[in-house]
C-alpha positions as CSV (number, residue, x, y, z in Angstrom):
1,X,-22.1,-8.5,-6.1
2,X,-18.5,-8.3,-5.2
3,X,-17.2,-10.4,-2.3
4,X,-14.1,-10.4,-0.2
5,X,-12.1,-12.3,-2.8
6,X,-13.1,-9.8,-5.5
7,X,-12.1,-6.8,-3.4
8,X,-9.0,-8.6,-2.3
9,X,-7.9,-8.8,-5.9
10,X,-8.5,-5.1,-6.3
11,X,-6.1,-4.5,-3.4
12,X,-3.5,-6.5,-5.2
13,X,-3.5,-4.2,-8.3
14,X,0.2,-3.4,-8.7
15,X,1.0,0.3,-8.3
16,X,3.0,-0.1,-11.6
17,X,-0.2,-0.7,-13.6
18,X,-1.3,2.0,-16.0
19,X,-3.1,4.8,-14.1
20,X,-6.3,4.1,-15.9
21,X,-6.6,0.7,-14.2
22,X,-5.6,2.1,-10.8
23,X,-8.3,4.8,-11.3
24,X,-10.8,2.1,-12.0
25,X,-9.8,0.3,-8.9
26,X,-10.3,3.4,-6.8
27,X,-13.7,4.0,-8.2
28,X,-14.7,0.4,-7.4
29,X,-13.4,0.7,-3.9
30,X,-15.4,3.8,-3.2
31,X,-18.5,2.2,-4.7
32,X,-18.2,-0.7,-2.3
33,X,-17.7,1.4,0.8
34,X,-21.0,0.4,2.3
35,X,-20.3,-3.3,1.6
36,X,-17.6,-3.3,4.4
37,X,-20.4,-2.5,6.9
38,X,-21.9,-5.9,6.3
39,X,-18.7,-7.7,7.4
40,X,-18.6,-9.3,10.9
41,X,-17.4,-7.1,13.7
42,X,-13.6,-7.4,14.1
43,X,-13.0,-8.3,10.4
44,X,-11.5,-5.0,9.3
45,X,-8.3,-6.5,7.7
46,X,-9.7,-6.2,4.2
47,X,-10.9,-2.6,4.8
48,X,-7.4,-1.7,6.1
49,X,-5.8,-3.3,3.1
50,X,-7.9,-1.3,0.8
51,X,-7.1,1.9,2.7
52,X,-3.4,1.0,2.5
53,X,-3.7,0.8,-1.3
54,X,-5.7,4.1,-1.6
55,X,-3.6,6.3,0.7
56,X,-0.3,6.3,-1.3
57,X,-2.2,7.3,-4.5
58,X,-3.1,10.6,-2.8
59,X,0.4,11.8,-3.8
60,X,-0.1,11.0,-7.5
61,X,-1.7,13.9,-9.3
62,X,-3.4,11.7,-11.9
63,X,-5.0,9.5,-9.1
64,X,-5.5,12.0,-6.3
65,X,-9.1,12.9,-7.0
66,X,-10.3,9.3,-7.2
67,X,-8.2,8.2,-4.3
68,X,-9.5,11.1,-2.1
69,X,-13.1,10.3,-3.1
70,X,-12.6,6.6,-2.3
71,X,-11.0,7.4,1.0
72,X,-13.9,9.8,1.9
73,X,-16.5,7.2,1.0
74,X,-14.7,4.4,2.8
75,X,-14.2,6.4,6.0
76,X,-17.7,7.8,6.1
77,X,-19.3,4.4,5.8
78,X,-16.9,2.6,8.1
79,X,-16.0,5.2,10.7
80,X,-16.7,2.8,13.7
81,X,-14.5,-0.1,12.6
82,X,-11.8,2.4,11.6
83,X,-11.8,4.4,14.9
84,X,-9.4,2.0,16.7
85,X,-6.9,2.7,13.9
86,X,-6.9,6.5,14.4
87,X,-3.1,6.6,14.7
88,X,-2.9,5.6,11.0
89,X,-5.0,8.6,10.2
90,X,-2.6,10.7,12.1
91,X,0.1,9.6,9.7
92,X,-2.2,10.5,6.8
93,X,-2.8,13.9,8.3
94,X,1.0,14.4,8.7
95,X,1.3,13.9,4.9
96,X,-1.3,16.5,4.0
97,X,1.4,18.8,2.7
98,X,2.1,16.3,-0.1
99,X,-1.6,16.1,-1.2
100,X,-3.0,18.5,-3.8
101,X,-4.8,21.4,-2.3
102,X,-8.0,20.6,-4.1
103,X,-8.2,17.2,-2.4
104,X,-7.1,18.1,1.1
105,X,-10.6,18.9,2.2
106,X,-11.7,15.3,1.2
107,X,-8.9,13.9,3.2
108,X,-9.7,16.0,6.2
109,X,-13.3,15.0,5.9
110,X,-12.2,11.4,5.9
111,X,-10.2,11.8,9.1
112,X,-13.1,13.8,10.7
113,X,-15.5,10.9,10.0
114,X,-13.2,8.5,11.9
115,X,-12.7,11.0,14.8
116,X,-16.5,11.2,15.1
117,X,-16.6,7.5,16.0
118,X,-14.2,7.9,18.8
119,X,-15.3,8.1,22.4
120,X,-15.6,11.7,23.5
121,X,-12.5,11.6,25.7
122,X,-10.4,10.3,22.8
123,X,-11.5,12.9,20.3
124,X,-9.6,15.8,21.9
125,X,-6.1,15.1,20.7
126,X,-6.9,14.4,17.0
127,X,-9.1,17.6,16.9
128,X,-6.3,19.6,18.5
129,X,-3.9,18.4,15.8
130,X,-6.3,19.3,13.1
131,X,-6.9,22.8,14.5
132,X,-3.2,23.4,14.9
133,X,-2.6,22.4,11.3
134,X,-5.4,24.8,10.1
135,X,-3.9,27.5,12.3
136,X,-0.5,27.0,10.7
137,X,-2.0,27.2,7.2
138,X,-3.9,30.4,7.9
139,X,-1.1,32.1,9.8
140,X,2.3,30.6,9.0
141,X,4.3,33.4,10.7
142,X,2.3,33.0,14.0
143,X,2.8,29.3,13.7
144,X,6.6,29.7,13.4
145,X,6.7,32.1,16.3
146,X,4.8,29.7,18.6
147,X,6.3,26.5,17.1
148,X,2.8,25.0,16.8
């Protein structure tokens, strides 16, 4: 079984490595999504480091599918420890236009998983942002008129 040191070395994979090795790293990170749930409360640094490695790959066409799958798996299994970092997911949401259309749903699913772990009173703003984004995609002219 992989431990923190092993996963830490996956985070250190240089982005200049051949895409095959980066693809392998993403598949491993997604496979170990549930492992992060065994870590002590408050030790989300490694999880955040893994997410920081996965997120930029969403903009790379050759890595986007694996990165989106890894992100979805990590966020689904670790929604509670990720909830305090919801603002980082806002930044991810803001970059949706740069992500391939086929993978946007996985990224939105990832963000939704984290929103579900928020206290009810804190869920409203992230949900409003998501609804406004969807509204602008479905009706760009209405969005321009109302400056949503």
